[in-house]
PASE-355665 format. One record per residue (C-alpha): residue in three letters; residue number from 1; x negated, y negated, z negated. Coordinates in nm, 4 decimals. Example, Ala and Ser with C-alpha at 12.3 -4.5 7.8 and 13.67 -1.06 7.14 Angstrom:
<pts>
rest; nr; c1; c2; c3
ala; 1; -1.2300; 0.4500; -0.7800 $
ser; 2; -1.3670; 0.1060; -0.7140 $
</pts>
This chain:
<pts>
rest; nr; c1; c2; c3
met; 1; -1.9333; 1.8649; 7.0388 $
ser; 2; -1.9073; 1.5775; 6.8508 $
glu; 3; -2.2526; 1.3027; 6.7117 $
ala; 4; -2.2764; 1.3028; 6.3541 $
lys; 5; -2.1520; 1.0483; 6.1584 $
gln; 6; -2.3696; 0.8352; 5.9735 $
ala; 7; -2.2718; 0.5253; 5.7219 $
lys; 8; -2.4102; 0.2025; 5.6491 $
arg; 9; -2.3155; -0.0955; 5.4711 $
tyr; 10; -2.3900; -0.5361; 5.6267 $
tyr; 11; -2.3103; -0.7719; 5.4255 $
ile; 12; -2.2270; -1.1103; 5.5759 $
ala; 13; -2.2965; -1.4785; 5.5280 $
gly; 14; -2.1488; -1.7762; 5.6328 $
ile; 15; -1.7987; -1.9412; 5.6724 $
val; 16; -1.6409; -1.5248; 5.6718 $
gln; 17; -1.3746; -1.6359; 5.4055 $
gly; 18; -1.0533; -1.7607; 5.4024 $
val; 19; -1.0598; -1.7172; 5.7889 $
gly; 20; -0.9556; -1.4260; 5.8794 $
tyr; 21; -1.2716; -1.1960; 5.8622 $
arg; 22; -1.1817; -0.8564; 5.5889 $
phe; 23; -0.8132; -0.9161; 5.8243 $
phe; 24; -1.0824; -0.9592; 6.1430 $
val; 25; -1.3160; -0.6774; 6.0629 $
gln; 26; -0.9993; -0.3733; 5.9990 $
arg; 27; -0.8760; -0.3782; 6.2992 $
val; 28; -1.1506; -0.3854; 6.4517 $
ala; 29; -1.3056; -0.0566; 6.2592 $
gln; 30; -0.9154; 0.0813; 6.3469 $
asp; 31; -0.9829; -0.0139; 6.6739 $
leu; 32; -1.2978; 0.1839; 6.6556 $
arg; 33; -1.1644; 0.4702; 6.4850 $
leu; 34; -1.4304; 0.3973; 6.1403 $
ser; 35; -1.3640; 0.4505; 5.8063 $
gly; 36; -1.4709; 0.2143; 5.5051 $
tyr; 37; -1.3529; -0.0620; 5.3726 $
val; 38; -1.4047; -0.4526; 5.3697 $
lys; 39; -1.4478; -0.6933; 5.0656 $
asn; 40; -1.5310; -1.0682; 5.0081 $
leu; 41; -1.8120; -1.1221; 4.7705 $
phe; 42; -1.8604; -1.3355; 4.4759 $
asp; 43; -2.1285; -1.5283; 4.6466 $
gly; 44; -1.9072; -1.6442; 5.0057 $
arg; 45; -2.0249; -1.3378; 5.1222 $
val; 46; -1.8877; -1.0275; 5.2765 $
glu; 47; -1.9916; -0.6430; 5.2515 $
val; 48; -1.8338; -0.3817; 5.5057 $
phe; 49; -1.8797; -0.0435; 5.4609 $
ala; 50; -1.8489; 0.1625; 5.7879 $
ala; 51; -1.9054; 0.5735; 5.8660 $
gly; 52; -1.8644; 0.6639; 6.2153 $
thr; 53; -2.1438; 0.7508; 6.5449 $
ile; 54; -2.4688; 0.5419; 6.6150 $
ala; 55; -2.2545; 0.3814; 6.8758 $
gln; 56; -1.9288; 0.2965; 6.6736 $
leu; 57; -2.1225; 0.1252; 6.4398 $
ala; 58; -2.3408; 0.0029; 6.7430 $
lys; 59; -1.9411; -0.2069; 6.8583 $
leu; 60; -1.8919; -0.2476; 6.5031 $
arg; 61; -2.1952; -0.4699; 6.4594 $
lys; 62; -2.1703; -0.6187; 6.7401 $
glu; 63; -1.8039; -0.7855; 6.6478 $
leu; 64; -1.9124; -0.8478; 6.2616 $
glu; 65; -2.2001; -1.0901; 6.4605 $
arg; 66; -1.9011; -1.2573; 6.6893 $
gly; 67; -1.6464; -1.3086; 6.3815 $
pro; 68; -1.3258; -1.4582; 6.4222 $
arg; 69; -1.2415; -1.7463; 6.5409 $
leu; 70; -1.2446; -1.9454; 6.2778 $
ser; 71; -1.5239; -1.7904; 6.1452 $
ser; 72; -1.9362; -1.8848; 6.1794 $
val; 73; -2.1828; -1.5629; 6.1077 $
ser; 74; -2.5209; -1.7218; 6.0260 $
glu; 75; -2.6520; -1.3472; 5.9019 $
val; 76; -2.5280; -0.9660; 5.9856 $
arg; 77; -2.7312; -0.7512; 5.7241 $
glu; 78; -2.7550; -0.4032; 5.8098 $
glu; 79; -2.8605; -0.1285; 5.5614 $
pro; 80; -2.8605; 0.1991; 5.5847 $
ala; 81; -2.5470; 0.4258; 5.2978 $
gln; 82; -2.3970; 0.7219; 5.1399 $
thr; 83; -2.0670; 0.8191; 5.3318 $
asp; 84; -1.8225; 0.8691; 5.0871 $
pro; 85; -1.5587; 1.1242; 5.1284 $
gln; 86; -1.3329; 0.8468; 4.9144 $
tyr; 87; -1.3733; 0.6354; 5.2296 $
ala; 88; -1.3064; 0.9697; 5.5049 $
asn; 89; -0.9540; 0.7988; 5.6714 $
gly; 90; -0.8434; 0.5270; 5.7401 $
phe; 91; -1.0288; 0.1497; 5.6510 $
val; 92; -0.9275; -0.0414; 5.4060 $
ile; 93; -0.9035; -0.3663; 5.2675 $
asp; 94; -1.0764; -0.3858; 4.9591 $
gln; 95; -0.8737; -0.6549; 4.6968 $
ser; 96; -1.1544; -0.5498; 4.4092 $
ala; 97; -1.3245; -0.9378; 4.4507 $
</pts>
């Protein structure tokens, strides 16, 4: 029996653009077998949408707070989200911002 999947949206503030943060998140999410996306926002934050089990999302949150070596995370805001079939398989870097 597998745990039910849920989705969360995270907004990460600090020095998180131009330091490899999106690539870091993509690698962590893929290692955790999460689906979703990561993208830069125009206001300097990074947005992460991820779907997985409660345990997987808790591990992701911990890594988002840590970030890659050159980043400096000042805040991770988390909110529940609806699962999105568009992001059901795999984890991508969204280049739209």
